[in-house]
N, C-alpha and C positions, 0 to 999 in steps of 0.2 A: 504494500500500500504506500509506504513512504517513498519507495523508488519511483512508483508511477506519479506521485504528487511532485517529486523533485523534477522528473522529466517534463511534466506539464509546465511547471514554473520556468524551467530553462528554455523550453520551446517558446513560451510566451515572451520571455525577455529577448530571445533571438529574433522574434518577429518585429521587435522595435528597432533592431539594428538595421543598417543600410543594406545588408544582404537580402536577397529575395526570401520571402517566407513561403515555404512550400507546404503542401497540404498533408503530406504523409507523416503520420505519427508512428515511429518504429515500434512502439509498445503494442500497436494493433496488428502487427504483421506476424504471420506464422513463422516459426523458426527457420523453415527452408527458404524463406524470402529475405532473411536478414543477412546482410553482408558485413564484413569486417570494417569496411570504410564507412558504412552507415549513410550512404548517399542514395536517396530515393526520389523518384518522380512517378507521378501517375501519368498514364498515357496522355490525358488531356493537357498536361503541362509541357509535354515534349516539344511541340512546334514552337512555342514562345521561347523556351529555354534555348533551343537551337538557334532561333533568330537572334537572340541576345548575344550568343557566343560565336556566331559565324564571323570569320572563316575558321577559327581555331577550335573547332569542335568536331568530334567524330561520332557518327550514329551507325551502329552495327547491329544487324539481326543475327542472333546466335542459334536460331532454330535449324532443324535439319532441312536439306534441300527439298525433301518431300513435302514438308509443311509449307515451305515458301511456294512451291509449285502448285499445290492443291488447295491451300487455304488463302494464299495471297501474301503480299508484302506491303509494309507501310511506305507511303510516299516519303521521299527525302532521305532514305538510307544512303550511306556512303559505301556500304559493302555488307557482305554476308560471310560469316565464319561459323560453321556448326560447332557447338560445344560438345554435342554428342552425335554419334553416328549409329544408324540402325543396323542390326544384325538379323537378316532375314532367315537365318538358319536356327535361331534360338527364340523360344516363346516364353514370355513372362506370364505365368498362370494367374498370379494375383492381379496384375494390371490388365490382363486380357489383351496383350499386344506383343509385338516383337520387342526383344531386349534392345536397349540403347546403351552403348558403351561410350566412355569419354573419348573424344577425338584426340589422338596422340599428337596430331599436327596443329592443334588449335592455336597455340601461341605463335608459331611461325606464320600460319595463315593470317592471323589477326595483325601481326606486325607488317604484313604487306600493305594493309590499308593504312596503317600508321605512317609508313614511309611514303605511300602514294599521296597522302594529304599533308604531309609535313607536320605531323602532330608530335608534340613533346610529351613526356611522361606526366607532366603537371597540367596539361590541357584537359578540358572536360571531354569525357568519353561517355556516351549514352548507349546502353545495351538493352535490347529487347528480345524476349523469347515468347513463348505461348502465354504464360501466366505469371512470370516473375521468379520462378525457381531457378532456371538455368542462367538467367541474367545475373542473379545474386552469386551463384557458384562461379560464373565467368569473372565477375568483378573480384571475387576473392583470389582467383588464380592470377589475374592481372596485378592485383595489389602485391602478391608475393613476388612479382617480377618488377616491382618498382613504380607501377602506375599509381598515382595518388588522388586522382580526381575522376573516379569511375562511378557512374550513376546507373542504378538498376531501375528499369520500368517495372514497378511492382505488380501491375495488373496486366502487363504484356499485350500481345497483339489480339488474343482471343478473349481475355478476361477470365474471371473466376466462375466457378460452377454455381448456378442458382440452387439454393437448398430447399426452396419452396416455390409455390405458385405454378402458373401454366408452363413455365420454362424450366421447371425443376430438372436437374441433371444436365442442363445445357450450359455452355459457357456464354452466359447472357448478362452477367452482372455489371461488368465494367470492361476495360481494355480498349485498345485502339479501334477495333471494328465497331464495338458497341457504342463508343463515343461519337461515331460518325466521322472520324478523321479520314483523310484521303488515303486510299490504298488501291492496289491493283493485282490482278492475276498475272500481268505481264512482267516477266523477269527481265531486267536489264543485264545483258551479258557482261557489260563492263563492271557491274557491281556484284556479280556472283563469283565466288571463289571457285576456280576450276583447276584441277590438277592436269598438267600437260602429259 
């Protein structure tokens, strides 16, 4: 109780400072969405955040190529680097889907976009995944490699699953698509990481 009160007071004081006051209260996030850097955006905040930091900001989609191809991609991304890769030879009985393994080439692929855009390790980097889990994990990995300004989009591209109502069980609560932000099914070859 005391920790939650202290966090609320500190967030309130922070909102009086000249830095932008963002809507995400880390105390409300599930553990899987919490990153070590503690930098969070909601999808609806991303376009303005990017506008304010352009050109020294990098926006990367860390979902699988399959998700990007069949679910769509947010407008304005600088590149894609999957944090996980699908293994179509293994089945996850509990999740009722194929197993996804960490992408062993994630850091190298990610740094291609960093070099391409001329980003420094202190420049803002925004990561988006389906619902905020992989973006937080990706932010932690980048933090371990010296990146200090990595923001995780906590509601991701598809948003969280509705727990009740007519859309119960669907990703319909929040997220890029549910906020009505611009997106497309058309992949830009220049922004999709491809192995030669």
